[in-house]
N, C-alpha and C positions, 0 to 999 in steps of 0.2 A: 457595603455589600448589600444586595437584596436580602430580605429576611427569608431564611430557609425554613422549610416546614417545621413547625413546632413539634410535630410528632417525632422528628429526628433530632433537631438540635436541643429541644427542651427536654430530651430524654434522660440525661444530657448526652449529646454525641460529640462535643468538641474533643475528639481524640487528638492526642499530641502527635500527630502524624501529618448507416448512412442512409443512412440518409436517403432522402428522395434521390433516386439515381441521377447522376449527372445527365443533363438533357442534351448533351452533344454526343458525337460518335465515341464509341469506346476506344480509347487510345492507351490500352494497358501497356506499361513500360516493361523492359526486360526484368528478369527475376532478381538480378543483383543490385537493385536500387531501392533506397529508402523512398517511400512515397507518402506525400501528405495530400489529403483530400482526394484520394484515388477513388475512381468509380469502383463499386463493389457489386458482387453478385447479389441479386435480389434475395432478401430474407423476409420471413414472416413479419418481423418487427418493422421493416421498412422505415428505419429511423431517419427523420429529416434533420440530421445533425452534421456538423463538420466532422470529417473523418480523417484519421491518420493511420497508416498501415505500415507494418514491417513484416517481411517474410523470412523463411528459414535461410535462404541463400544470403540475404543481406546480413542476417545475424552472424552467420559463419564467417562472412568476409570482413565485416567492419567492426565487430564488437568482441572484446575479450570477455565472453560471457561464461561465467562459472555457475551462477544461479539464474533462474528465469527472470528475476527482477532486473538483472543487468540489461536485458534486451530492450527496456523502455527508456534508457537513460538519454538517448539523443532525440526522442520524439518531442514535438513542440510543447513547451510550458510544463512538462512533467518533471517531477523529482521523486525518486524513491530513496528514502533515508536508509540506505544499506550501510551499516557501520563497519562490517567486515564480512568476509566470505562465511556463509552459513548463518548469518544473522537472522533470527526468527522474529525480530521486531523491526520491520521495514515497511512503514506506511507510505502511501502515495499522496503527494501534494500536487495540486492542479493550479491552473492560472488564477483561481479566485479563492482557494482554500489551502491552509497550511498543513504541516505534518501532524498537528494535533487534531485534525478533522478527518480521521479515517472513515467515518460513516458518511462522508459526502462523496464517495466514489464506490462503484460496483466493479468487482473483478470476477470474471467467470472463466472456467476452463471446460470446454465442451458442454456448456450449459450448467455446470455445477458451480455454485457460488463459493468463491474463495475469500471474499470479503468477510471479515469477522465482525458482523454487526451486533455482537454482544456488547460492544462499547464504542467509544469515539475518542480514541487516544492512540499513542504511538508505542504501546506495549502489548498487552494481551489482545487488543483490538486490531492489531496489524493483520494484513491479508495473509492467508495461508499459501504463500507462493511455493512452498517446498513440495507441494503435491504435483508440481510440473517441473520437468528438467528441460534445459534448452534444446537437447538433442531430439526431443519428441515434438517440438513445435512445427506446425505447418505455416501458421501466420498469426499475427496479432492485429486486431482492429480496435482503435480507440475512438470513441464518440465523445464529443465535447458538449456539455450542457444538458439541461433537463428538457429537451425539446421533443422527446418521444413519449407518447402515452404508454408505451409498452414497458417502461421502466419506472420504478418507484422513485420517490423524492430523494433517495440516496444518490441519484444520478446528477445532483446539482453540479458536481465538479466534472466527472467523466465516467464513462463506462468502458471497461477493458474486456474485450472478448478474445480469449486465447483458444485457438483451434489446433488440436494435435492431429498427427497423421493417422490415416486409416489406409492400409495397403490394398492394392489391386493385384499384387503378385508377391512372390517371396522377396523379402528384403531384410537386411540386418545391418547393424552398425555396432562398432565398439569404439568407445571414446575414452581417452586418458589425458589428464591434464595436471599441471603443477603450477603453483603460484608462490612467490616469495615476497613478503613485504619487509622493507627495512624501516624500522620505527625508532625515532629518537626524540624524546621530549622530557623535560625536567630530568629526573634521574633514571628514566627507563630507556634502555638501549637494547633493542631486540631485533633478531632476524626471525620472521614469523612465517613458517611454511604452511602450505595447504595443498592437499592432494585430492584428486577426483578420478573415479573410474566408473564407467557405466556402459550399458549396451541396450539395444533394442532389437526386437525381432518381430516380424509380421508376415502374414500370408493370407491369401484368399483361397478357400476351397468351395467352389460352387457359390452358393448364396451366402456363405459364412466368411467374414473377414475377422481376423484376430491380430491383435497388436499387444505386445508386452514390453515393458522397459524396467530397468533397474539402474539406480544411480547411488553411489556412495561417495560421501565427502568427509574428509578429515581436515580440520582447520584449526589454526591458532590465531587469535585476534589480539589487537592492541588493547590497552586499557580502555574500558568504557567509562570509568569513573576515576576521579582524583579525590583523595582525602585531604580536606583543608581545615584550617583553624584560624582564628583571629590572631593567635600569638603562638610562640614556640612553647610546646609542652615542657613542663618543668622536668629537669633532670635529663634532657636530651640535647643532642646537637644534630644538625643536618636539616634537610628541607630546603625549600626555595621561596624567596619572597616574590609575591605577585599581587594582583588586584582581582577581586571578583567582578561579576558582571555589573554591579552597581558602582564600581570604582573604589570600594573599600579595600584597605590593605589586608592581605591574607598570607598565611604560610601554607605551601603545598607540602604535605607530610608524606605522601606516598600515592600509589596507584592501586586500584582494585577493579573488579569486574573483568579480569584478564581471562578470557574464555578459551577453553579447548573443547572442540565439539566433534562428535562422531554422528553423522546423519546418513540415513538410508531412505530412499524413496522408491517404492514399487508401484507399478501401474499396470492394469489390465484393461483392455478395451476390446469388446466383441460386438460385431454388427451382423445381424441376420436379415437378409432380404426375404421377407415372408410372402410377398406377392409383388407384382409389378407396381413400383412406385411407393411401396410401403416397407419401412425398415424399422427394426427393433434394435436398440443399442444399449449396452451396459458399459459403464466406465467405473472402475473401482480403484482406489488408491490407498496406500498405507504409508504413513510418514513416521519414522523412528528417529528420535533425537536423544542424545546423551551428552549433556553439557556440564563441565566442571569449571568453576571460576575461582581464581586465586587472587591474592593481594601481594603487593611489594611495598615495603616500607623504605623511606629515605632517611629514617631516624636511627640514631645510635644512642644507646644508653651511656651516659657519662660514667656511671658507677661500674658497669660490667663490660662495656665495650661491645655488647651484643646488640643486634637489631631490636628496635623498640617499636611498640604499637600503641595505639589508642583504641578506645571502644568503637570508633567510627569505622575501623577497617572491616569489622565482622560482617556488616551488611553487604559488602561487595564480594563476599566469599559464599559460594552456594553450589549446590548440585541440582540439576534439572533433568528430569526424565519425561519424555513424551512418547505416546503411541496414539496417533490420530488416524481415524478412518474417514474415507470419503466414498460415497456411492451415488451414482446417477443412473437412472433407468428412463429411457425415452422411447417413444414411438413416433415416427414421422411419416407423412404421406404427401405425395405430390401428384398433381393432376393438371389438366389443361387449364382449368379455371380456379381450382381450389387447392391450397396447401394447408396442412395442419400439423400440429405437434402436441404431444402430451409428454411431460417430463416431471419426474420427482427426484429430489436430491436430499442427501443426508450427510451432515458433517458431525462427527462424534469425537469429543475429547475422551477416548476410551481410557487412557491413562495419562495423567498430567500432574506431576508431583514436583514441587520445589522444596529443597531442604536448605535451611540457613542457620548458622550458629548464633547463639546469643552470648556466648562466652568470649573472652579476650583471646586474641592471637598472641603468641604462636601456639598456645596450648589447644585452641579450638581446631587447629589443623588436624589434630588426632582424634577429634570427637568432642563429646560433652553436650551440654544443654543446647537446645535450639528449637526451631519450629519446623513443622511440615505443613505445607499448603497444598491441598488437593483441589483440582478443577475437574475431576472425573465426573462425567455426566453433563458437563457443559457442552453446548453445541446448537445446531439449528437444523430445521427441516423446511423444504420448500416444495411447492407443487404448482405447475402451470399447465393451462390448456390454451392453445393459440390457434388461430386460423387466419388465412388471407384469401380473399375472393377477388378475382379479376372480372370486371363486368362484361368485357368483350375481348376480342382478339387483340385489340390495340391497347387494352388495359386502361381505358378511359378513367375508370375508378378502380383503385386497389384498396379494398376495405379490409383492414386488419383489426382483429379483436381478440380478447382473451380474458381469462380469469386466473387469479393468483391467490395463494395462501402461504403464509410462512409462520414459523414458530421459533423463537429464540429463548434459550434458557441459560442462566448463569447459576452455577452451584459451586461456590467457593467456600472451603472450610479449612481453617488453620488450627493446628493442634500443637500443643507443647510436647516435647520429647526429651528424654534424658540423653539420647545419643542422636545428634542431628545427622550424622553420616549414615547410620545403619539401623537406628532404633525404630520402634513401632510408635504410632500416634498415641498420645496420652489424652489429656483433657482438651476439649474444644475451647478455644479462647477467642475466635473471631469467625464470623459467618456472614456471607452475603448470598441470598437466594432470590430468584424471581423469574418471571416469564413475561414475554410480550408476544402478541399475535396480531397479524395484519391480514385482512382479506381485501381483494381489489377486483374491480371489473374495469376494462379499458377498451376503447375503440378509436380508430382513426381512419380517415379516408384521404388517400392521395388522388386528387381529381385533376386530370389533364384538361385544363380549360380550353386550351388550343395547343397545337404543336409548339413545344418549347416553353410552355408556361404551365406549372403544376402548383396547385394549392393543396396543402395538407392540413387538415384540421382534426382535432381529436380531444379526448378527455379521459381522465382516470378518476374513478371514485374509490375511496379507501375507507375501511373500517379498522380501527386500531384499538387495542386493549392491552394494558399492563396489569398484572395480577400476581398473587402469591408472593409478594415481596416480603422479605424478612431480613432483619439485621440483628446480630447478636455480638456482644462483646463481654468478656469476663471482667476486664478492667479498662475503663470504668464499666460498671455493671449496666448493660443495656440488653433489652430483649424487646424488639419492636416489630410488630406485624404491620407492614406499610399498607396504606390505602390503595385500592384499585383505581386505575385511571382509564378513560376511554375518550376517543375522538373519532369523528368521521369528516372527511374532506373531499372536495372536488377540485381537480387540477386541469384547467383547459390548456391546450397547446395549439399553435398555429404556425405555419411556415409557408412561404411562397418562393418558388425557385423559377428563374427565368434564364433560358439559354439564349444569351445575347450574341447570336452568331455562332459559328462553328466551334470556336475555341473558348468562349467566355460563359461563365455561369455566375449569376447573382442570386443570393439566397438571403431572405430576411426571416428570422425565426423569433418566436415568443413562447415562453413556457412558464407556467406557475407550478411550483412543486412544494410539497410539505414533507419535511424530514422529521419523522417521529423520534422521540427520545429512545435511546437504546436501554436495554435492561441494565447495563453497567452504569450508565449515567444516573439511572433511577435508584439503583439498589446496591452498587458495589462499594465497599469500604476497602481502602488501600492504606497501609501504614508505612511502606518503604518502597523506593527510596524517598519519594515525596508523598506525604499523606494526601488522600483524596476522600472527600466527604460527599456521599451521594445526596441526591435531591429528589425525593419521590413526588414532587408536585410540578415537575417541568411540563411545559406546553410544547407542542410541535413548532418547529421553526418554518417560516413561510418565505419562499424565495420567488421573486419575480425576475426572470432572466430574459435578455434580448441579445441577439447577435445579427450583424450584417456582414456577410461574407462575399467577397468578390474573388473569383478564381479564373485564371487563364491556364489552359492546358493544351498540350500538343503531344506529338509522338516522342519528344525528348524530355517531358516532365511537366511541371506545373509551378505556378506561383499563386499564393493565396494571401489576401489581406482580410483580417477579421476585426471588426469593432464589437466589443462585448460590454455588457452592463448587467450587474446583478445587485439587487437590493433584497436584503433579508431582514424580516422583522422577527422578534423573539428568537434571535440567533442563539444557538446552543454553544456556548464558549466556556471553557474552563478558565477561571481566574484564580491566581495565586494570591492569597491574602492571609493576614494574621487570624489565628483562632482566638476568639474572645478578646480581641484587641492587643494580644501579646505579640510584639514584633519578632520575638525569637522563636515563636511556634507558628509555622506556616502550613497551610493546607490548600489543596485545590478544591474549589467550589464550582460546580457546573451551574451556570445561571442562564436565564433567558435575557440576553442583551437586547435592548429595545430595537436598535436598528443598525445594520452595517451596510456598506455599499462598496462594490468592487467594479471598477470600469477600466477599460484599457484597449490596447490594440495588439494584435498578433500578426506577424509577417512570417510566412513559411514558404520555402521554395526548394525545388530540387531539379537538377538538370543532368541528364546522361550525355556523355560526350560533349561536355562544355567546350573542351578542345579534345581532339581525338584521344580516346582511352582514358579520359579524366572525367569523373563524376563528382558533383558537388551538391550538397544539400545542407539546409540549416534553417534556423528560426530565431526570431527576436520577439520578445514579449515585454510590453510595458503595462504594468498594472498599478492603478491607484486604488488600493483597498484599505478602507479605514472604518473605524467605529464612528458612526454618525451620532448615536445617542446611547449612553449607558448611565441610567439614573443610579444604578448601584455603585458605579465608580466613575464619577464625572471627569476624573483626570484622564480617562481613556478617550473622551470625545475628541475627534479629529486626528487620532493617532493611527498608525499603520496596524492592520490586523496581524496577529501573531503568525510568523513564518511565511508571510506573503511579501516577498521583496518587490521593489519597483521594477527591477530588470531581471530577466532571464534570457539566456541565449545559448544556442548550440550551433556548431558547424562541423560537417563531416566531409572530408575530401578523400577520394579513392582514385589511385592511378593503377591502371592495369597494363604494365609494359608488355606482358604476353598474356595469352589466354589462360595460362596456368598460374600466374602470379598476380596478386593484388596487394597494394600498399596503401594503408589508410592512416590518416591523421585526423583526430577529432578533438573538439574542445567543448567544455561546458562552463558556463559563467552564471553567477548569481550575485546581485548586489547585496549590500548589508540588509539584514532583516532582524526582527526582534522576537523574543520569546514571551514577553509579557504584553498584556492588552493595553497597558498605559505606556509602553515603550520605556519603562524605567530602567531597563537593562542597558545602560549607556555604553558599556564595554562589550564588544562583540567577540574579540579573539582571546577568550579565556574560557575555562571550564564552566559550563552552564550558559555561556553566551552563544549568540548566533551571528556568524560573521559572513563576509563575502568570500567568494572563492573563484578561482580560474583553474580548472583542471584540464590538462592536455594528455590525451591518450594516443598511443601508437599501436598499430597492428599490421602484421604481414601474414598472408596466407598463401601457401604454395600447394597447388594441386599436383602431387607427384605423378599420379596416373589416375585412372578411372576409379581406383579403390582407396587410395591413400591421400590424405590432406594433412599438412603440417601448419600449425599456427604459432606465431611468436608475437608477444606484445608487451607493452609497458603501460600501466595506468598511472596517472599523476606523474608524468615524466619529469616535470619541473619541481616536484616535491613541494607543492603548495601545502602549507600547514594551517589548518582552519578547524573551527568548532561549529557544530550545529548541536548545541548543548553538550554533546559528547565529542571527544577528539576523533577526527576522521582519518581514514587510511592515508599513509604517506606513500612514497614511491613503491610500486609493486611490479614484479616481473612475472610473466606468464608464458607457458609453453603448452600446447595441446596437440594431440595426434588422433586422427579419426580414420577408421577403416570402414568402408562401405561395401557391401556385397555387390 
């Protein structure tokens, strides 16, 4: 491994733990169609990127959507790791980055950042999807690649822009749904229900538009963890023989991380037209989460005949309470030649507490010693000023520009307690604190060289700083004030788009992007379930990305072929390795890997009325993503990047036998992938492994009348059993009923 900062490890810290608009005529498809590379309304950002879009009607018709992240699952090359309904740890993987690279994508809702750029992982750094419910979505636009100067280097993978509804007249909806998963694996055999109810209401009174929504979900999930050992614990019977991801024999002793969740999401949106072409908008959200996780043993004590436990069960039992706030205030103006926007956002972990026992089960189920971890005060702030100027009536030049500033803070404190269920915090025993701040200026010009030929060039200059980092541990005794870091970078962008006739568009794009280390990668210590050691000397990763996209589009849909290539130097990747050479004590070390490369091809298509009343859409992506050079771990050279499979594919077919009824069948496929950078996890279909999957979903929607719609569906109808580190949902049945005013 590369040598980590002496300030940390010598402390000692080895803890045992769109685009340029399409240049042909606008051929917008009907509302009930999944669209890829669709022409979109001009925005200030005017991003010269491949675009995929899905709207509210398509979501309602084709997707069994309980949470907002479900709405992305059939879009090209994307994967959201949603482990069960209500999962708060659901990162986004793109065509070149895996599930452990959450900081390589940007997710926004009405301009407010949902990406948790306090880290780059699939736990606390997962996007805050829960601040949006599917019922309030108007549309979702996904931009692929870092080709727009308007977005930071975190756009290396994709930018997801979620737009929610704003009413023009009185409107209201009430939505109720229920889902039931049947789960059978090892000794766990459960029927797991989930229920959801929500509503929206909105109206316009003169210049003021108001919209409010509430959504409540109660869910029960399958085990997220299995308790394993290398041999049968003495004095017990039970358990199951298996192998771990490296092929070594293990005993599966039980299941843990079996979550029951109560979640509520409240949203308020207000827009005031204060003058012609000028609008002031506020969007506020509150997310409440109460999670309790339990464990189930497969062991029986020989002496007593009672269920038996080992110490490993306790870490998968916990209580988790969250109260998170989101605020966004914006002012926008439109004119004949100039548009502008000012927006400020705030996301605050107002209350974020996890309680875990340290005593043995079953006694720990009633209380006793444990730990309390608080993330209160963690969060981020952003501010942007943007403008777009059109040089003449034909928009020969569209010059977009802006300024940006953001601030991210992590404030994690773990305390001992005598009662992990209800007790107050005792002595501080682990602390991670720190801040990062980035300021940026950007500009780009979309220049119509001649009719049908547009050149977009731009650049982004950024100033980044990390400071006030501190790590504390009671055992071993550590108290380290980490050094401040700073960097400044310039990222050029260029794209040329040619409308080759009425129905064809060819676009070639290039973008350089710098992704700065997150405050979590620099300063956060984690001890469970897998130890993570921070690295306060990380350098920004630098991506060089190219794409050639060829698209044909007409009144019935489009077909797009994209060739992409991405080379990253100083790639920020977490590597699991022994602490101090001890193979029994593993920890995750974030390192600057010398060079990675991801190249491939993506084919996406959609057709309405392929045959009368039958619509079909889908995508196939091949990616060759590998580590080119890793001096810290030479065994990784030439191996696949973690969680980036060679193949991904989706297909969605909808038959509308009548105007009121739609029947949809959809499938998602991924080939075998790996969790380790050296691909040493040779067994995929086991706990902590990463396996291939083919998941088939069905949905029927009946529009009973103008006010009522009934949905019935089955996810994973073939009951494919697979792991992406965690066991994933098996067959699930769903029903939903929606009333619209």
